[in-house]
N, C-alpha and C positions, 0 to 999 in steps of 0.2 A: 217790322218795320225794326221794330224795342231789340228783339234779340240781336238783329244782325248787327246794331253795331253797338252791343255786348258783345260784337263777340269780332267787330272787328279794336277793339278797343286792346281788351283778352290781348290776342293777336300781337299788336305794337310794343303790349307792355312785356312778354315773354317774351320780341327780342330784340327787344330794348335791354332784358337782362341776359340774352344772353351772347348777345355782341359787348357788354359791360363783366361776364365774366372770362369772357375767351381773346377777346379782342386786344379791345384801351379802358378804360377808366377814370372818370374827372377827377379832381379832386384842387379842395380849395387850399391856396398856398398861407401858412402860416410864419414863414418867417421871411428876412433881413434879404438870408442869402446872395439874392443875385436880381438883388436894388441894382441897378435903375429897374431895369427891361424886363423882371418876374416882381412885385413887389408884394407886400403881406393883404391879403383879401383877393389877390387875383384870381382864373377861376380854371384852371389847364386841363388839356386831356392828355396822358400817355399813355404808352402803347408799350407789349410785354414786350422786351428784345430778343422775345423767338422769335418775333412777325421785325423784327429790321431788324439793319445795319448801324453800328454809334461809330462817333470817328471824333474826331477832335470838330470843336465845335458844336456838338450835339450838349443840353442840357439830359443829365439822365439821375436820379434817384437812386440811389445809392446806398448798400447793408454796408455799413462800419463792425469790422470783427475785433473791432473792442471796444467797443461800445453796443447797448441795442438800440438806435435810432437810427433812421431813414435819413440819407442829407441831399436837398439840392442840392449842385455844382454843377460845375460844367467839364468837359474835357477837353483838356490840355497839350497834352503827348498821350503815347501811342507804344505801341513792339517799336522798340530800337532809340527812342528819343533820349535825351541826358536833359536834365531839367537842374536849370541852380537860380536860385536868387539870391546875388548880391548888391550888395546895397540900395536895397527895396526897386532892383529892378530884373523882370525875370528872364532869365535865358532860356534857349530851349536850343541842342545846338549850337552851344555859339551862338546865337542871332537873341537882342534883344527884341522880345516883343512891345513888351508896358511897365508901365513903374506901377508898384503895387501901394503907392500911398499907405506907409508905413504908419502905425504907431508913434514911433523911438525909433533910437539910431542904435537901441539896442541888440545888439546881439543875439539874442536870445525872442528878439521877437522875429516868429518866422514868417512872417509878412514883410521885414530886413536882409532875412539872412538865413538859407536851406542848405546842404550841404546838396555837392551835384549829385542826383539818383541817377539811375538810370533805366528806364523802363522795361521791362521783361514783358516777350511775346506774353499775349493773351493781358494784361494788365494795363490801365489804364492812370494818369496823373489826372487827378480833376482840382477846378480851381474854384474857387467863391466870384463876382464879378464882386461882388462886398467884399473889399481887402480884407476891412475891422473883421470879417466874422471866419475865425481861423476855421471848423471846422470841414475841415475837407483831406485832400495830399498831407499839406502841411501836418495837419496833425497825427491823422490819421493813415499814411502812407497811401501809400498805390493801393488804388485799389481791383482787383481778381474782375476778368469778365464779368464769371457766376454771382458776381457781387449786386451785380445792376439789377433793380430789382422793377425799372423803365426805365423808358425814355416818354422826354417830352414834344408833346407836337402842337402845331396851331394849327385848328383848322381855318382855311380864312376865309366858310363862309360863316363862323359863330364866333368871328372875336373878329375886333378894328383892327 
């Protein structure tokens, strides 16, 4: 009986480790970049990009080529989309998507003014939901598909 219990626990632990290394892993969020949807202290699961598709609206973990950091942000534009921020308004393909809540009306504030950028094929333009946190494509440029480290997903049974 004891040996069977130990065997079940070992198989469960081994199964969990394999799943975590090959498919998905949990991560506790430490940044307010995606607030209010994802707050510091929240736990999210991430799946590796080779196992899923990514597109507009997805929350992804990206690795910047300009800095040795991984950033959490939302994909807002993909292949061929034209992105511009003018007077604090995010415009994609000529259509106003949302207000950016800029800190100032200064053209140097990337949440207020950003020249039109065309997203090349296999690249993404990512923004934080918390627009005052500019650790996204406004500061780091567009991201290549291979810079996506993982995609966030929210299992229905494990979270509210």
